[in-house]
MARLODO-869004 format. One record per residue (C-alpha): residue number from 0; y, x, z. Coordinates in Angstrom, 1 decimal, decimal comma, always signed. Layout:
BEGIN
- num	y	x	z
- NUM	Y	X	Z;
...
***
This chain:
BEGIN
- num	y	x	z
- 0	+4,6	+3,0	+21,9;
- 1	+6,1	+3,8	+18,6;
- 2	+4,8	+6,8	+16,6;
- 3	+6,8	+10,0	+17,0;
- 4	+8,8	+11,2	+14,0;
- 5	+6,3	+14,0	+13,3;
- 6	+3,4	+11,6	+13,5;
- 7	+5,1	+9,1	+11,2;
- 8	+5,9	+11,8	+8,7;
- 9	+2,2	+12,9	+8,8;
- 10	+1,2	+9,3	+8,1;
- 11	+3,5	+9,0	+5,2;
- 12	+2,3	+12,3	+3,7;
- 13	-1,3	+11,2	+4,1;
- 14	-0,5	+7,8	+2,5;
- 15	+1,1	+9,6	-0,4;
- 16	-1,9	+11,9	-0,9;
- 17	-4,2	+8,9	-0,8;
- 18	-2,1	+7,0	-3,3;
- 19	-1,9	+10,0	-5,6;
- 20	-5,6	+10,6	-5,4;
- 21	-6,3	+6,9	-6,0;
- 22	-3,9	+6,8	-8,9;
- 23	-5,5	+9,8	-10,5;
- 24	-9,0	+8,3	-10,1;
- 25	-7,9	+5,0	-11,6;
- 26	-6,3	+6,8	-14,6;
- 27	-9,4	+8,9	-15,2;
- 28	-11,5	+5,8	-15,0;
- 29	-9,3	+3,9	-17,5;
- 30	-9,2	+6,8	-19,9;
- 31	-13,0	+7,1	-19,9;
- 32	-13,8	+3,4	-19,6;
- 33	-13,5	+2,5	-23,4;
- 34	-16,7	+4,4	-24,0;
- 35	-18,6	+1,8	-22,0;
- 36	-16,3	-1,3	-21,8;
- 37	-14,7	-3,4	-24,5;
- 38	-11,1	-1,9	-24,9;
- 39	-9,5	-5,4	-25,4;
- 40	-10,9	-6,5	-22,0;
- 41	-9,4	-3,3	-20,4;
- 42	-6,0	-3,9	-22,0;
- 43	-6,0	-7,5	-20,8;
- 44	-6,9	-6,2	-17,3;
- 45	-4,0	-3,8	-17,4;
- 46	-1,5	-6,4	-18,5;
- 47	-2,5	-8,8	-15,7;
- 48	-2,7	-6,0	-13,2;
- 49	+0,9	-5,0	-13,9;
- 50	+1,9	-8,7	-13,8;
- 51	+0,2	-9,1	-10,4;
- 52	+1,8	-5,9	-9,1;
- 53	+5,3	-7,2	-10,1;
- 54	+4,6	-10,4	-8,3;
- 55	+3,4	-8,5	-5,2;
- 56	+6,8	-6,8	-5,1;
- 57	+8,3	-10,2	-4,3;
- 58	+5,6	-11,7	-2,2;
- 59	+4,3	-8,6	-0,4;
- 60	+7,4	-6,5	+0,1;
- 61	+10,2	-9,0	+0,3;
- 62	+8,3	-12,1	+1,6;
- 63	+9,3	-14,4	-1,2;
- 64	+6,7	-16,7	-2,7;
- 65	+7,5	-17,7	-6,2;
- 66	+5,7	-20,5	-7,9;
- 67	+7,2	-19,8	-11,3;
- 68	+6,5	-16,1	-12,0;
- 69	+4,8	-17,0	-15,3;
- 70	+8,3	-17,8	-16,7;
- 71	+9,0	-14,0	-16,9;
- 72	+5,6	-13,1	-18,4;
- 73	+6,0	-15,8	-21,1;
- 74	+9,7	-15,0	-21,8;
- 75	+8,8	-11,3	-22,3;
- 76	+5,8	-12,2	-24,5;
- 77	+7,7	-14,7	-26,7;
- 78	+10,7	-12,5	-27,3;
- 79	+8,6	-9,4	-28,0;
- 80	+6,4	-11,4	-30,4;
- 81	+9,4	-12,9	-32,2;
- 82	+11,2	-9,6	-32,6;
- 83	+8,0	-8,1	-34,0;
- 84	+7,2	-10,9	-36,4;
- 85	+10,6	-12,1	-37,5;
- 86	+12,6	-8,9	-37,4;
- 87	+9,9	-6,3	-38,0;
- 88	+11,2	-4,0	-35,3;
- 89	+9,6	-1,0	-33,7;
- 90	+7,1	-2,0	-30,9;
- 91	+9,2	-0,2	-28,3;
- 92	+12,3	-2,1	-29,3;
- 93	+10,4	-5,3	-29,2;
- 94	+9,1	-4,6	-25,7;
- 95	+12,7	-3,6	-24,6;
- 96	+14,0	-6,9	-25,9;
- 97	+11,3	-8,8	-24,0;
- 98	+12,1	-6,9	-20,8;
- 99	+15,8	-7,5	-21,1;
- 100	+15,3	-11,2	-21,7;
- 101	+12,9	-11,4	-18,7;
- 102	+15,4	-9,5	-16,6;
- 103	+18,3	-11,7	-17,5;
- 104	+16,1	-14,8	-16,8;
- 105	+15,2	-13,2	-13,5;
- 106	+18,8	-12,6	-12,6;
- 107	+19,6	-16,3	-13,3;
- 108	+16,7	-17,8	-11,5;
- 109	+16,9	-15,3	-8,7;
- 110	+20,7	-16,0	-8,2;
- 111	+19,9	-19,7	-7,7;
- 112	+16,7	-19,4	-5,7;
- 113	+17,5	-16,7	-3,1;
- 114	+20,1	-18,9	-1,5;
- 115	+17,1	-20,7	+0,1;
- 116	+14,1	-19,6	+2,1;
- 117	+10,5	-20,5	+2,5;
- 118	+9,2	-23,6	+0,7;
- 119	+12,6	-24,4	-0,6;
- 120	+12,7	-21,1	-2,5;
- 121	+9,3	-21,7	-3,9;
- 122	+10,1	-25,2	-5,1;
- 123	+13,3	-23,9	-6,8;
- 124	+11,4	-21,3	-8,7;
- 125	+8,8	-23,8	-9,7;
- 126	+11,4	-26,3	-11,0;
- 127	+13,2	-23,6	-13,0;
- 128	+10,0	-22,3	-14,4;
- 129	+9,2	-25,8	-15,6;
- 130	+12,6	-25,8	-17,4;
- 131	+11,6	-22,5	-19,1;
- 132	+8,3	-24,1	-20,1;
- 133	+10,1	-27,1	-21,6;
- 134	+12,5	-24,9	-23,5;
- 135	+9,4	-22,9	-24,9;
- 136	+8,0	-26,2	-26,1;
- 137	+11,1	-27,3	-27,9;
- 138	+12,7	-24,1	-29,1;
- 139	+12,1	-23,5	-32,9;
- 140	+11,4	-19,8	-32,6;
- 141	+8,5	-20,2	-30,1;
- 142	+6,3	-22,3	-32,5;
- 143	+6,0	-25,1	-30,0;
- 144	+2,4	-26,1	-29,2;
- 145	+1,1	-23,6	-31,8;
- 146	+2,9	-20,6	-30,4;
- 147	+3,6	-17,4	-32,3;
- 148	+0,5	-16,2	-34,1;
- 149	-0,4	-13,0	-36,1;
- 150	+2,1	-10,9	-34,3;
- 151	+2,3	-7,5	-36,1;
- 152	+1,7	-4,5	-33,8;
- 153	+3,7	-2,3	-36,2;
- 154	+4,1	+1,5	-36,1;
- 155	+5,2	+3,1	-32,9;
- 156	+8,2	+5,4	-33,6;
- 157	+7,6	+4,7	-37,2;
- 158	+4,4	+6,7	-37,7;
- 159	+1,8	+5,7	-35,0;
- 160	-0,2	+2,7	-36,3;
- 161	-0,9	+0,5	-33,3;
- 162	-3,5	-1,4	-35,3;
- 163	-5,7	+1,5	-34,6;
- 164	-7,8	+0,6	-31,5;
- 165	-7,3	+4,1	-29,9;
- 166	-3,6	+4,1	-30,4;
- 167	-2,9	+0,6	-29,0;
- 168	-5,2	+1,4	-26,0;
- 169	-3,3	+4,6	-25,3;
- 170	+0,0	+2,9	-25,7;
- 171	-0,9	+0,1	-23,2;
- 172	-2,4	+2,6	-20,8;
- 173	+0,9	+4,7	-20,9;
- 174	+3,0	+1,6	-20,3;
- 175	+0,8	+0,4	-17,5;
- 176	+1,0	+3,8	-15,8;
- 177	+4,8	+3,9	-16,1;
- 178	+5,1	+0,4	-14,8;
- 179	+2,9	+1,1	-11,7;
- 180	+4,8	+4,4	-11,1;
- 181	+8,1	+2,5	-11,2;
- 182	+6,8	+0,0	-8,6;
- 183	+5,4	+2,8	-6,4;
- 184	+8,7	+4,6	-6,5;
- 185	+10,6	+1,3	-5,7;
- 186	+8,5	+0,4	-2,6;
- 187	+8,5	+3,9	-1,2;
- 188	+12,2	+4,5	-1,6;
- 189	+14,9	+3,7	+0,9;
- 190	+15,6	+0,6	-1,1;
- 191	+11,9	-0,5	-0,6;
- 192	+12,1	+0,2	+3,1;
- 193	+15,1	-2,1	+3,3;
- 194	+13,1	-4,8	+1,4;
- 195	+10,3	-4,5	+4,0;
- 196	+12,8	-4,7	+6,8;
- 197	+14,1	-7,9	+5,3;
- 198	+10,6	-9,3	+5,0;
- 199	+9,8	-8,4	+8,6;
- 200	+13,0	-9,5	+10,2;
- 201	+15,8	-10,8	+7,9;
- 202	+18,3	-11,6	+10,7;
- 203	+18,0	-8,1	+12,1;
- 204	+18,6	-6,6	+8,6;
- 205	+21,8	-8,8	+8,3;
- 206	+22,9	-7,6	+11,7;
- 207	+22,6	-4,0	+10,6;
- 208	+25,0	-4,7	+7,8;
- 209	+22,7	-5,0	+4,8;
- 210	+23,6	-7,4	+2,0;
- 211	+20,3	-9,2	+2,1;
- 212	+21,0	-11,4	-1,0;
- 213	+21,9	-8,4	-3,1;
- 214	+18,7	-6,7	-2,1;
- 215	+16,6	-9,8	-2,8;
- 216	+18,2	-10,4	-6,2;
- 217	+17,7	-6,7	-7,2;
- 218	+14,0	-6,9	-6,3;
- 219	+13,7	-10,2	-8,1;
- 220	+15,2	-8,7	-11,3;
- 221	+12,9	-5,6	-11,1;
- 222	+9,9	-7,9	-10,6;
- 223	+10,9	-10,1	-13,5;
- 224	+11,5	-7,0	-15,8;
- 225	+8,0	-5,7	-15,1;
- 226	+6,5	-9,1	-15,6;
- 227	+8,3	-9,3	-18,9;
- 228	+6,9	-5,9	-19,8;
- 229	+3,4	-7,2	-19,0;
- 230	+4,0	-10,2	-21,2;
- 231	+5,2	-8,1	-24,1;
- 232	+2,2	-5,8	-23,8;
- 233	-0,1	-8,9	-23,8;
- 234	+1,6	-10,3	-26,9;
- 235	+1,1	-7,1	-28,8;
- 236	-2,5	-6,6	-27,7;
- 237	-3,6	-10,2	-28,6;
- 238	-1,0	-10,6	-31,4;
- 239	-0,2	-14,0	-29,9;
- 240	+2,3	-15,7	-27,6;
- 241	+1,6	-19,3	-26,5;
- 242	+2,7	-21,9	-24,0;
- 243	-0,1	-20,9	-21,7;
- 244	+1,8	-17,8	-20,8;
- 245	+4,6	-19,8	-19,2;
- 246	+2,4	-22,4	-17,6;
- 247	+2,0	-23,1	-13,9;
- 248	-1,7	-22,2	-14,3;
- 249	-0,7	-18,6	-14,9;
- 250	+1,7	-18,7	-11,9;
- 251	-1,1	-19,9	-9,8;
- 252	-3,5	-17,3	-11,1;
- 253	-1,2	-14,4	-10,2;
- 254	-0,9	-15,7	-6,6;
- 255	-4,7	-15,8	-6,5;
- 256	-4,9	-12,2	-7,7;
- 257	-2,5	-10,9	-5,1;
- 258	-4,1	-12,9	-2,3;
- 259	-7,6	-11,7	-3,2;
- 260	-6,6	-8,1	-3,5;
- 261	-4,3	-7,9	-0,5;
- 262	-0,6	-9,0	-0,1;
- 263	+1,8	-6,1	+0,5;
- 264	-0,7	-3,4	-0,5;
- 265	-0,1	-1,2	-3,6;
- 266	-3,7	-1,3	-4,9;
- 267	-4,4	-4,9	-3,9;
- 268	-3,0	-6,6	-7,1;
- 269	-5,1	-4,3	-9,3;
- 270	-8,3	-5,2	-7,4;
- 271	-7,4	-8,9	-7,5;
- 272	-6,5	-8,8	-11,2;
- 273	-9,8	-7,0	-12,0;
- 274	-11,8	-9,5	-10,1;
- 275	-10,2	-12,6	-11,6;
- 276	-10,1	-11,3	-15,2;
- 277	-13,7	-10,1	-14,9;
- 278	-14,8	-13,5	-13,6;
- 279	-13,0	-15,3	-16,4;
- 280	-14,5	-13,1	-19,1;
- 281	-18,0	-13,4	-17,6;
- 282	-17,8	-17,2	-17,4;
- 283	-16,1	-17,7	-20,7;
- 284	-19,3	-18,7	-22,4;
- 285	-20,9	-20,3	-19,4;
- 286	-21,4	-24,0	-19,1;
- 287	-20,4	-23,9	-15,5;
- 288	-16,7	-24,4	-15,0;
- 289	-15,0	-21,1	-14,4;
- 290	-12,3	-22,5	-12,0;
- 291	-15,1	-23,6	-9,7;
- 292	-16,6	-20,2	-9,5;
- 293	-13,2	-18,6	-9,1;
- 294	-12,3	-21,0	-6,3;
- 295	-15,6	-20,3	-4,5;
- 296	-15,0	-16,5	-4,7;
- 297	-11,4	-17,1	-3,4;
- 298	-12,7	-19,1	-0,4;
- 299	-15,4	-16,4	+0,3;
- 300	-12,8	-13,6	+0,2;
- 301	-10,4	-15,5	+2,4;
- 302	-13,2	-16,0	+5,0;
- 303	-14,6	-12,4	+4,8;
- 304	-11,4	-10,5	+3,8;
- 305	-8,6	-12,2	+5,5;
- 306	-6,1	-9,5	+4,6;
- 307	-7,4	-9,3	+1,1;
- 308	-9,9	-6,7	-0,1;
- 309	-7,5	-3,7	-0,1;
- 310	-5,9	-4,9	+3,2;
- 311	-9,3	-5,0	+5,0;
- 312	-10,2	-1,6	+3,6;
- 313	-6,9	-0,2	+4,9;
- 314	-7,5	-1,8	+8,3;
- 315	-11,0	-0,2	+8,6;
- 316	-9,7	+3,2	+7,6;
- 317	-6,7	+3,0	+10,0;
- 318	-9,1	+1,9	+12,8;
- 319	-11,3	+4,9	+12,2;
- 320	-8,3	+7,2	+12,2;
- 321	-7,0	+5,7	+15,4;
- 322	-10,4	+6,2	+17,2;
- 323	-10,5	+9,8	+16,1;
- 324	-6,9	+10,4	+17,3;
- 325	-7,4	+8,7	+20,6;
- 326	-11,0	+9,7	+21,3;
- 327	-11,7	+6,2	+22,4;
- 328	-14,7	+4,4	+21,0;
- 329	-13,3	+1,1	+22,2;
- 330	-10,0	+1,4	+20,2;
- 331	-10,8	-1,0	+17,4;
- 332	-7,3	-2,3	+16,7;
- 333	-4,9	+0,2	+15,0;
- 334	-1,2	+0,0	+15,3;
- 335	+0,7	-1,8	+12,5;
- 336	+2,4	+1,5	+11,4;
- 337	-1,0	+3,1	+10,8;
- 338	-2,3	+0,1	+8,8;
- 339	+0,8	+0,2	+6,5;
- 340	+0,6	+4,0	+6,1;
- 341	-3,0	+3,9	+4,7;
- 342	-2,2	+2,0	+1,5;
- 343	+1,3	+3,2	+0,9;
***
């Protein structure tokens, strides 16, 4: 039996409270973390977490698996770096240029790819991402194999020196918070609900009169824009933009992050990105191959957390709530509506 309107409203309110509380906790943690953790590591984590969250919008909320999402990360990074180094523009303008280029690229790739479904969609995104990587190798402004080095961070709004470690960290934290807030608003809006309806039953959404292609393309562009923002942030933090940012390796890594954290959950990409980035940093000086350890962790998580870490936590919490509501100790399987409501 479906949940009553009042019960569904209660679940949404509870989900919003949990998301708000979790977001506040994460922000407090990130604000205080530089006292104990290397700030550059934290900024790298935020860049990849936003990148993973943008990918999750497509995979988790629309049901489209892209094999070429790194194209948008790299495009945003390259254009932001070039605008900063060649034109000496304000960091905000550089980021805006990167986001606009990534959005335009997303519109082009999305327009061609959303005409197909399933593996065909994935292969089209992979092929077009390889074209972007080839262009990045050949274009004169990208620096080819060397990339763009010594990217100046500049002065934000003309007077805030981003070469100061505190200033650049605060700037990246603010952008990360704004990007995540935009994603949360997107998936919890009527537009986001339509996206999830398309993911769950596309033919039914078509029969209800929704322009499915338009919704998919809009989501694709939003996802590409946020990935471009993450790429621009990364270019400013590391003062570098290279071919690695547009490689298939990065596209595969973001899929791994989302699967580890939990597909279709708001907090999952953050958890997955934290796990992957922490593993890579911890194993950077190790003689043991980092991909082997990362692969082993992925296999372990798939076996133990089949819905991802955040997905399993949401399932457990929903199960406990269902048992409390029903007063039945044998009720171990919550309804799908309750599982979705826990994570927002």
